[in-house]
DRENZASE-779290 format. One record per residue (C-alpha): x, y negated, z negated; residue in three letters. Coordinates in steps of 0.001 Angstrom, whole numbers, plus 524288, in hexadecimal, padded with zeros to 5 digits. Example, Ala and Ser with C-alpha at 12.3 -4.5 7.8 and 13.67 -1.06 7.14 Angstrom:
BEGIN
8300C811947E188Ala;83566804247E41CSer;
END
This chain:
BEGIN
9AEA04EE0BF2D49Met;9ACE54F067F1FB9Lys;9B7934EF45F14E3Leu;9B8E64F77AF07EDIle;9BD9D4F8C4EFDC1Asn;9BB754FEA5EEF9BGlu;9C4DA500F4EE50FArg;9C2CF50895EDB11Thr;9B7D74FAB2ED52BMet;9B89F4F1B4EDE98Phe;9B3094F35EEEB58Lys;9B1844E89FEF6C1Leu;9AA5D4EB36F026ELeu;9A7174E3A4F0E83Leu;99F884E559F1A5DAsp;999404DAE0F26ADGly;98F5A4DA5AF1C91Asp;9953F4D3C0F1281Gly;9A0084D746F0320Leu;99D9D4E032EF7B3Ile;9A5FC4DF7DEEDE9Leu;9A2E84E9DAEE20DSer;9A9684EBE4ED580Val;9A65C4F74BECD46Thr;9A8184FA4CEBE0DThr;9A59F507ECEB8DCLys;996595046AEB4FBLys;992B84FA0EEC0F8Arg;995F74F656ECF13Ala;9964C4E71EED2ACPhe;994144E2E1EE09CPhe;999264D5D3EE709Val;98EB34D476EF52EPhe;992BF4CA00EFEB3Leu;98C3D4CC08F08BASer;982724CABCF12C7Ser;976364CF7BF0C56Ala;97A864CD42EFE54Tyr;9836C4C2E8EF73AVal;984D84C68FEE873Gly;9869B4D162EDE08Cys;980F34DD3AEDB39Lys;985534E958ED324Thr;981614F90FECEF9Ala;9877550340EC55APro;995CB509D0EC7ADThr;9934251597ED0ECThr;99F9751ACBECE08Asp;9A43152784ED363Pro;99673526E7EDD2AAsn;995F251F60EE785Pro;9907450F70EE5B7Gly;9897D5094AEEE4FIle;99456502A1EF8CEVal;998FF51156EFA66Glu;989E8515D7EFAB6Leu;9870C5097CF05A3Cys;9919C50ED1F0DA2Asp;99909501B9F0B20Tyr;98E194F97FF12C5Asp;9892B4ED96F0CEEIle;97D1F4E9F0F1270Lys;97A334F6D5F0C1DLys;97FD04F65AEFEEBIle;9761E4EAEFF0033Ile;96B234F089F0380Arg;969FD4FDA5EFAEBGlu;96F7A4F58FEEDDFTrp;962C14F94AEE931Pro;9613850471EEA71Arg;9711650829EE786Leu;973AB500AAEDE9BTyr;96E0E509AEED504Arg;97264517A3EDD7DVal;97D1751F35ED479Cys;97ECD51976EC5B0Leu;9895E5224FEC01CPro;9879D52BF7EB2D8Asp;
END
């Protein structure tokens, strides 16, 4: 079971693997991870209005962590 709560600048993802809290500003997205695979913070450029890292990984926390080195710069806005 997954809990996904998305607002304009806040995103919360909670599932059996852990929790991600994301805060998005005009230029950066800040992610706080509390999971069995990783505990810590990461930042990435904002991808709005394009799909972001969480959406591209189908809201899967383990996949987000595994694919981070490839995805954190996937879709920079112009």
